[in-house]
CHARMM-style PDB file with segment names, atoms N, HN, CA, C and O in Angstrom:
ATOM      1  N   MET     1       0.819  -1.171   0.000  1.00  0.00      PROA
ATOM      2  CA  MET     1       0.000   0.000   0.000  1.00  0.00      PROA
ATOM      3  C   MET     1       0.872   1.248   0.000  1.00  0.00      PROA
ATOM      4  O   MET     1       0.554   2.241  -0.655  1.00  0.00      PROA
ATOM      5  N   ASP     2       1.968   1.189   0.735  1.00  0.00      PROA
ATOM      6  HN  ASP     2       2.226   0.382   1.267  1.00  0.00      PROA
ATOM      7  CA  ASP     2       2.875   2.340   0.755  1.00  0.00      PROA
ATOM      8  C   ASP     2       3.464   2.594  -0.632  1.00  0.00      PROA
ATOM      9  O   ASP     2       3.657   3.743  -1.028  1.00  0.00      PROA
ATOM     10  N   LEU     3       3.745   1.525  -1.362  1.00  0.00      PROA
ATOM     11  HN  LEU     3       3.588   0.591  -1.040  1.00  0.00      PROA
ATOM     12  CA  LEU     3       4.274   1.669  -2.720  1.00  0.00      PROA
ATOM     13  C   LEU     3       3.242   2.350  -3.617  1.00  0.00      PROA
ATOM     14  O   LEU     3       3.588   3.251  -4.380  1.00  0.00      PROA
ATOM     15  N   PHE     4       1.993   1.934  -3.534  1.00  0.00      PROA
ATOM     16  HN  PHE     4       1.712   1.201  -2.914  1.00  0.00      PROA
ATOM     17  CA  PHE     4       0.941   2.576  -4.334  1.00  0.00      PROA
ATOM     18  C   PHE     4       0.831   4.057  -4.002  1.00  0.00      PROA
ATOM     19  O   PHE     4       0.731   4.895  -4.898  1.00  0.00      PROA
ATOM     20  N   ARG     5       0.848   4.372  -2.727  1.00  0.00      PROA
ATOM     21  HN  ARG     5       0.928   3.691  -1.999  1.00  0.00      PROA
ATOM     22  CA  ARG     5       0.732   5.768  -2.306  1.00  0.00      PROA
ATOM     23  C   ARG     5       1.912   6.583  -2.834  1.00  0.00      PROA
ATOM     24  O   ARG     5       1.737   7.699  -3.323  1.00  0.00      PROA
ATOM     25  N   ARG     6       3.109   6.015  -2.732  1.00  0.00      PROA
ATOM     26  HN  ARG     6       3.250   5.108  -2.335  1.00  0.00      PROA
ATOM     27  CA  ARG     6       4.309   6.720  -3.196  1.00  0.00      PROA
ATOM     28  C   ARG     6       4.274   6.933  -4.710  1.00  0.00      PROA
ATOM     29  O   ARG     6       4.615   8.013  -5.192  1.00  0.00      PROA
ATOM     30  N   LEU     7       3.866   5.910  -5.460  1.00  0.00      PROA
ATOM     31  HN  LEU     7       3.589   5.032  -5.069  1.00  0.00      PROA
ATOM     32  CA  LEU     7       3.769   6.056  -6.915  1.00  0.00      PROA
ATOM     33  C   LEU     7       2.759   7.133  -7.286  1.00  0.00      PROA
ATOM     34  O   LEU     7       2.983   7.898  -8.225  1.00  0.00      PROA
ATOM     35  N   ASN     8       1.666   7.198  -6.568  1.00  0.00      PROA
ATOM     36  HN  ASN     8       1.484   6.577  -5.805  1.00  0.00      PROA
ATOM     37  CA  ASN     8       0.656   8.212  -6.828  1.00  0.00      PROA
ATOM     38  C   ASN     8       1.193   9.604  -6.549  1.00  0.00      PROA
ATOM     39  O   ASN     8       1.007  10.517  -7.354  1.00  0.00      PROA
ATOM     40  N   GLN     9       1.852   9.770  -5.426  1.00  0.00      PROA
ATOM     41  HN  GLN     9       2.003   9.028  -4.772  1.00  0.00      PROA
ATOM     42  CA  GLN     9       2.333  11.088  -5.033  1.00  0.00      PROA
ATOM     43  C   GLN     9       3.529  11.542  -5.848  1.00  0.00      PROA
ATOM     44  O   GLN     9       3.589  12.697  -6.269  1.00  0.00      PROA
ATOM     45  N   GLU    10       4.480  10.650  -6.076  1.00  0.00      PROA
ATOM     46  HN  GLU    10       4.431   9.711  -5.734  1.00  0.00      PROA
ATOM     47  CA  GLU    10       5.717  11.041  -6.745  1.00  0.00      PROA
ATOM     48  C   GLU    10       5.610  11.054  -8.267  1.00  0.00      PROA
ATOM     49  O   GLU    10       6.206  11.910  -8.921  1.00  0.00      PROA
ATOM     50  N   LYS    11       4.865  10.124  -8.829  1.00  0.00      PROA
ATOM     51  HN  LYS    11       4.381   9.429  -8.297  1.00  0.00      PROA
ATOM     52  CA  LYS    11       4.782   9.993 -10.282  1.00  0.00      PROA
ATOM     53  C   LYS    11       3.449  10.482 -10.848  1.00  0.00      PROA
ATOM     54  O   LYS    11       3.292  10.592 -12.064  1.00  0.00      PROA
ATOM     55  N   GLY    12       2.494  10.776  -9.968  1.00  0.00      PROA
ATOM     56  HN  GLY    12       2.622  10.687  -8.980  1.00  0.00      PROA
ATOM     57  CA  GLY    12       1.194  11.228 -10.425  1.00  0.00      PROA
ATOM     58  C   GLY    12       0.354  10.128 -11.056  1.00  0.00      PROA
ATOM     59  O   GLY    12      -0.590  10.405 -11.796  1.00  0.00      PROA
ATOM     60  N   LEU    13       0.705   8.869 -10.759  1.00  0.00      PROA
ATOM     61  HN  LEU    13       1.472   8.645 -10.158  1.00  0.00      PROA
ATOM     62  CA  LEU    13      -0.025   7.745 -11.333  1.00  0.00      PROA
ATOM     63  C   LEU    13      -1.367   7.557 -10.641  1.00  0.00      PROA
ATOM     64  O   LEU    13      -1.490   7.731  -9.429  1.00  0.00      PROA
ATOM     65  N   THR    14      -2.359   7.202 -11.430  1.00  0.00      PROA
ATOM     66  HN  THR    14      -2.258   7.060 -12.415  1.00  0.00      PROA
ATOM     67  CA  THR    14      -3.663   6.861 -10.879  1.00  0.00      PROA
ATOM     68  C   THR    14      -3.676   5.367 -10.588  1.00  0.00      PROA
ATOM     69  O   THR    14      -3.312   4.560 -11.443  1.00  0.00      PROA
ATOM     70  N   ILE    15      -4.090   5.006  -9.402  1.00  0.00      PROA
ATOM     71  HN  ILE    15      -4.386   5.662  -8.707  1.00  0.00      PROA
ATOM     72  CA  ILE    15      -4.153   3.609  -8.988  1.00  0.00      PROA
ATOM     73  C   ILE    15      -5.619   3.254  -8.786  1.00  0.00      PROA
ATOM     74  O   ILE    15      -6.324   3.925  -8.033  1.00  0.00      PROA
ATOM     75  N   LEU    16      -6.078   2.210  -9.449  1.00  0.00      PROA
ATOM     76  HN  LEU    16      -5.506   1.665 -10.061  1.00  0.00      PROA
ATOM     77  CA  LEU    16      -7.431   1.709  -9.247  1.00  0.00      PROA
ATOM     78  C   LEU    16      -7.317   0.428  -8.444  1.00  0.00      PROA
ATOM     79  O   LEU    16      -6.730  -0.552  -8.902  1.00  0.00      PROA
ATOM     80  N   GLN    17      -7.873   0.439  -7.263  1.00  0.00      PROA
ATOM     81  HN  GLN    17      -8.350   1.235  -6.891  1.00  0.00      PROA
ATOM     82  CA  GLN    17      -7.798  -0.715  -6.368  1.00  0.00      PROA
ATOM     83  C   GLN    17      -9.205  -1.258  -6.171  1.00  0.00      PROA
ATOM     84  O   GLN    17     -10.127  -0.512  -5.843  1.00  0.00      PROA
ATOM     85  N   VAL    18      -9.362  -2.544  -6.371  1.00  0.00      PROA
ATOM     86  HN  VAL    18      -8.613  -3.151  -6.638  1.00  0.00      PROA
ATOM     87  CA  VAL    18     -10.642  -3.203  -6.118  1.00  0.00      PROA
ATOM     88  C   VAL    18     -10.428  -4.112  -4.923  1.00  0.00      PROA
ATOM     89  O   VAL    18      -9.581  -5.005  -4.960  1.00  0.00      PROA
ATOM     90  N   THR    19     -11.196  -3.887  -3.858  1.00  0.00      PROA
ATOM     91  HN  THR    19     -11.884  -3.162  -3.828  1.00  0.00      PROA
ATOM     92  CA  THR    19     -10.963  -4.636  -2.637  1.00  0.00      PROA
ATOM     93  C   THR    19     -12.240  -4.830  -1.837  1.00  0.00      PROA
ATOM     94  O   THR    19     -13.197  -4.068  -1.969  1.00  0.00      PROA
ATOM     95  N   HSD    20     -12.237  -5.845  -1.020  1.00  0.00      PROA
ATOM     96  HN  HSD    20     -11.459  -6.464  -0.913  1.00  0.00      PROA
ATOM     97  CA  HSD    20     -13.309  -6.057  -0.047  1.00  0.00      PROA
ATOM     98  C   HSD    20     -12.854  -5.591   1.331  1.00  0.00      PROA
ATOM     99  O   HSD    20     -13.628  -5.616   2.288  1.00  0.00      PROA
ATOM    100  N   SER    21     -11.603  -5.169   1.428  1.00  0.00      PROA
ATOM    101  HN  SER    21     -10.975  -5.148   0.651  1.00  0.00      PROA
ATOM    102  CA  SER    21     -11.014  -4.762   2.699  1.00  0.00      PROA
ATOM    103  C   SER    21     -11.256  -3.278   2.962  1.00  0.00      PROA
ATOM    104  O   SER    21     -10.772  -2.424   2.220  1.00  0.00      PROA
ATOM    105  N   GLU    22     -11.998  -2.980   4.010  1.00  0.00      PROA
ATOM    106  HN  GLU    22     -12.391  -3.674   4.613  1.00  0.00      PROA
ATOM    107  CA  GLU    22     -12.223  -1.585   4.375  1.00  0.00      PROA
ATOM    108  C   GLU    22     -10.912  -0.922   4.791  1.00  0.00      PROA
ATOM    109  O   GLU    22     -10.716   0.270   4.555  1.00  0.00      PROA
ATOM    110  N   GLU    23     -10.026  -1.683   5.403  1.00  0.00      PROA
ATOM    111  HN  GLU    23     -10.185  -2.652   5.595  1.00  0.00      PROA
ATOM    112  CA  GLU    23      -8.729  -1.139   5.818  1.00  0.00      PROA
ATOM    113  C   GLU    23      -7.914  -0.694   4.602  1.00  0.00      PROA
ATOM    114  O   GLU    23      -7.349   0.399   4.600  1.00  0.00      PROA
ATOM    115  N   CYS    24      -7.854  -1.528   3.585  1.00  0.00      PROA
ATOM    116  HN  CYS    24      -8.313  -2.416   3.587  1.00  0.00      PROA
ATOM    117  CA  CYS    24      -7.112  -1.160   2.370  1.00  0.00      PROA
ATOM    118  C   CYS    24      -7.776   0.010   1.659  1.00  0.00      PROA
ATOM    119  O   CYS    24      -7.087   0.851   1.082  1.00  0.00      PROA
ATOM    120  N   ALA    25      -9.089   0.075   1.693  1.00  0.00      PROA
ATOM    121  HN  ALA    25      -9.649  -0.609   2.162  1.00  0.00      PROA
ATOM    122  CA  ALA    25      -9.812   1.156   1.021  1.00  0.00      PROA
ATOM    123  C   ALA    25      -9.482   2.517   1.622  1.00  0.00      PROA
ATOM    124  O   ALA    25      -9.599   3.533   0.937  1.00  0.00      PROA
ATOM    125  N   THR    26      -9.075   2.557   2.880  1.00  0.00      PROA
ATOM    126  HN  THR    26      -8.980   1.731   3.436  1.00  0.00      PROA
ATOM    127  CA  THR    26      -8.768   3.834   3.520  1.00  0.00      PROA
ATOM    128  C   THR    26      -7.533   4.495   2.923  1.00  0.00      PROA
ATOM    129  O   THR    26      -7.306   5.685   3.142  1.00  0.00      PROA
ATOM    130  N   TYR    27      -6.733   3.747   2.176  1.00  0.00      PROA
ATOM    131  HN  TYR    27      -6.917   2.781   1.998  1.00  0.00      PROA
ATOM    132  CA  TYR    27      -5.541   4.327   1.553  1.00  0.00      PROA
ATOM    133  C   TYR    27      -5.902   5.211   0.365  1.00  0.00      PROA
ATOM    134  O   TYR    27      -5.095   6.040  -0.055  1.00  0.00      PROA
ATOM    135  N   GLY    28      -7.080   5.049  -0.169  1.00  0.00      PROA
ATOM    136  HN  GLY    28      -7.736   4.375   0.172  1.00  0.00      PROA
ATOM    137  CA  GLY    28      -7.482   5.812  -1.340  1.00  0.00      PROA
ATOM    138  C   GLY    28      -7.948   7.211  -0.994  1.00  0.00      PROA
ATOM    139  O   GLY    28      -8.239   7.524   0.160  1.00  0.00      PROA
ATOM    140  N   THR    29      -8.013   8.052  -2.027  1.00  0.00      PROA
ATOM    141  HN  THR    29      -7.777   7.798  -2.965  1.00  0.00      PROA
ATOM    142  CA  THR    29      -8.520   9.406  -1.839  1.00  0.00      PROA
ATOM    143  C   THR    29      -9.976   9.508  -2.273  1.00  0.00      PROA
ATOM    144  O   THR    29     -10.654  10.490  -1.973  1.00  0.00      PROA
ATOM    145  N   ARG    30     -10.447   8.496  -2.974  1.00  0.00      PROA
ATOM    146  HN  ARG    30      -9.897   7.698  -3.218  1.00  0.00      PROA
ATOM    147  CA  ARG    30     -11.848   8.452  -3.403  1.00  0.00      PROA
ATOM    148  C   ARG    30     -12.311   7.004  -3.334  1.00  0.00      PROA
ATOM    149  O   ARG    30     -11.606   6.103  -3.789  1.00  0.00      PROA
ATOM    150  N   THR    31     -13.488   6.780  -2.769  1.00  0.00      PROA
ATOM    151  HN  THR    31     -14.060   7.512  -2.400  1.00  0.00      PROA
ATOM    152  CA  THR    31     -14.019   5.430  -2.640  1.00  0.00      PROA
ATOM    153  C   THR    31     -15.387   5.364  -3.312  1.00  0.00      PROA
ATOM    154  O   THR    31     -16.254   6.202  -3.064  1.00  0.00      PROA
ATOM    155  N   VAL    32     -15.566   4.367  -4.156  1.00  0.00      PROA
ATOM    156  HN  VAL    32     -14.862   3.686  -4.357  1.00  0.00      PROA
ATOM    157  CA  VAL    32     -16.851   4.107  -4.801  1.00  0.00      PROA
ATOM    158  C   VAL    32     -17.301   2.732  -4.336  1.00  0.00      PROA
ATOM    159  O   VAL    32     -16.550   1.762  -4.437  1.00  0.00      PROA
ATOM    160  N   VAL    33     -18.521   2.645  -3.829  1.00  0.00      PROA
ATOM    161  HN  VAL    33     -19.131   3.433  -3.747  1.00  0.00      PROA
ATOM    162  CA  VAL    33     -19.058   1.392  -3.322  1.00  0.00      PROA
ATOM    163  C   VAL    33     -20.039   0.848  -4.348  1.00  0.00      PROA
ATOM    164  O   VAL    33     -20.911   1.568  -4.834  1.00  0.00      PROA
ATOM    165  N   LEU    34     -19.886  -0.445  -4.675  1.00  0.00      PROA
ATOM    166  HN  LEU    34     -19.178  -1.030  -4.280  1.00  0.00      PROA
ATOM    167  CA  LEU    34     -20.790  -1.102  -5.603  1.00  0.00      PROA
ATOM    168  C   LEU    34     -21.667  -2.099  -4.858  1.00  0.00      PROA
ATOM    169  O   LEU    34     -21.208  -2.789  -3.947  1.00  0.00      PROA
ATOM    170  N   ASP    35     -22.933  -2.166  -5.256  1.00  0.00      PROA
ATOM    171  HN  ASP    35     -23.305  -1.606  -5.996  1.00  0.00      PROA
ATOM    172  CA  ASP    35     -23.856  -3.166  -4.717  1.00  0.00      PROA
ATOM    173  C   ASP    35     -24.637  -3.705  -5.895  1.00  0.00      PROA
ATOM    174  O   ASP    35     -25.408  -2.981  -6.524  1.00  0.00      PROA
ATOM    175  N   SER    36     -24.438  -4.971  -6.191  1.00  0.00      PROA
ATOM    176  HN  SER    36     -23.811  -5.559  -5.680  1.00  0.00      PROA
ATOM    177  CA  SER    36     -25.088  -5.623  -7.351  1.00  0.00      PROA
ATOM    178  C   SER    36     -24.820  -4.845  -8.640  1.00  0.00      PROA
ATOM    179  O   SER    36     -25.710  -4.688  -9.477  1.00  0.00      PROA
ATOM    180  N   GLY    37     -23.579  -4.360  -8.792  1.00  0.00      PROA
ATOM    181  HN  GLY    37     -22.856  -4.487  -8.113  1.00  0.00      PROA
ATOM    182  CA  GLY    37     -23.167  -3.683 -10.010  1.00  0.00      PROA
ATOM    183  C   GLY    37     -23.559  -2.216 -10.112  1.00  0.00      PROA
ATOM    184  O   GLY    37     -23.305  -1.576 -11.133  1.00  0.00      PROA
ATOM    185  N   ARG    38     -24.171  -1.683  -9.070  1.00  0.00      PROA
ATOM    186  HN  ARG    38     -24.376  -2.203  -8.241  1.00  0.00      PROA
ATOM    187  CA  ARG    38     -24.569  -0.270  -9.081  1.00  0.00      PROA
ATOM    188  C   ARG    38     -23.848   0.472  -7.971  1.00  0.00      PROA
ATOM    189  O   ARG    38     -23.586  -0.075  -6.900  1.00  0.00      PROA
ATOM    190  N   THR    39     -23.530   1.740  -8.252  1.00  0.00      PROA
ATOM    191  HN  THR    39     -23.743   2.185  -9.122  1.00  0.00      PROA
ATOM    192  CA  THR    39     -22.875   2.545  -7.230  1.00  0.00      PROA
ATOM    193  C   THR    39     -23.881   2.937  -6.146  1.00  0.00      PROA
ATOM    194  O   THR    39     -25.035   3.257  -6.431  1.00  0.00      PROA
ATOM    195  N   VAL    40     -23.419   2.905  -4.912  1.00  0.00      PROA
ATOM    196  HN  VAL    40     -22.482   2.646  -4.679  1.00  0.00      PROA
ATOM    197  CA  VAL    40     -24.245   3.295  -3.770  1.00  0.00      PROA
ATOM    198  C   VAL    40     -23.432   4.204  -2.865  1.00  0.00      PROA
ATOM    199  O   VAL    40     -22.202   4.203  -2.914  1.00  0.00      PROA
ATOM    200  N   GLY    41     -24.117   4.975  -2.042  1.00  0.00      PROA
ATOM    201  HN  GLY    41     -25.116   4.976  -2.002  1.00  0.00      PROA
ATOM    202  CA  GLY    41     -23.456   5.815  -1.050  1.00  0.00      PROA
ATOM    203  C   GLY    41     -22.703   6.893  -1.661  1.00  0.00      PROA
ATOM    204  OT1 GLY    41     -22.086   7.692  -0.956  1.00  0.00      PROA
TER     205      GLY     41
END
Protein backbone atom coordinates (compact mmCIF):
# COMPACT_ATOMS: atom_id res chain seq x y z
CA UNK A 1 0.00 0.00 0.00
CA UNK A 2 2.87 2.34 0.76
CA UNK A 3 4.27 1.67 -2.72
CA UNK A 4 0.94 2.58 -4.33
CA UNK A 5 0.73 5.77 -2.31
CA UNK A 6 4.31 6.72 -3.20
CA UNK A 7 3.77 6.06 -6.91
CA UNK A 8 0.66 8.21 -6.83
CA UNK A 9 2.33 11.09 -5.03
CA UNK A 10 5.72 11.04 -6.74
CA UNK A 11 4.78 9.99 -10.28
CA UNK A 12 1.19 11.23 -10.43
CA UNK A 13 -0.03 7.75 -11.33
CA UNK A 14 -3.66 6.86 -10.88
CA UNK A 15 -4.15 3.61 -8.99
CA UNK A 16 -7.43 1.71 -9.25
CA UNK A 17 -7.80 -0.72 -6.37
CA UNK A 18 -10.64 -3.20 -6.12
CA UNK A 19 -10.96 -4.64 -2.64
CA UNK A 20 -13.31 -6.06 -0.05
CA UNK A 21 -11.01 -4.76 2.70
CA UNK A 22 -12.22 -1.58 4.38
CA UNK A 23 -8.73 -1.14 5.82
CA UNK A 24 -7.11 -1.16 2.37
CA UNK A 25 -9.81 1.16 1.02
CA UNK A 26 -8.77 3.83 3.52
CA UNK A 27 -5.54 4.33 1.55
CA UNK A 28 -7.48 5.81 -1.34
CA UNK A 29 -8.52 9.41 -1.84
CA UNK A 30 -11.85 8.45 -3.40
CA UNK A 31 -14.02 5.43 -2.64
CA UNK A 32 -16.85 4.11 -4.80
CA UNK A 33 -19.06 1.39 -3.32
CA UNK A 34 -20.79 -1.10 -5.60
CA UNK A 35 -23.86 -3.17 -4.72
CA UNK A 36 -25.09 -5.62 -7.35
CA UNK A 37 -23.17 -3.68 -10.01
CA UNK A 38 -24.57 -0.27 -9.08
CA UNK A 39 -22.88 2.54 -7.23
CA UNK A 40 -24.25 3.30 -3.77
CA UNK A 41 -23.46 5.81 -1.05
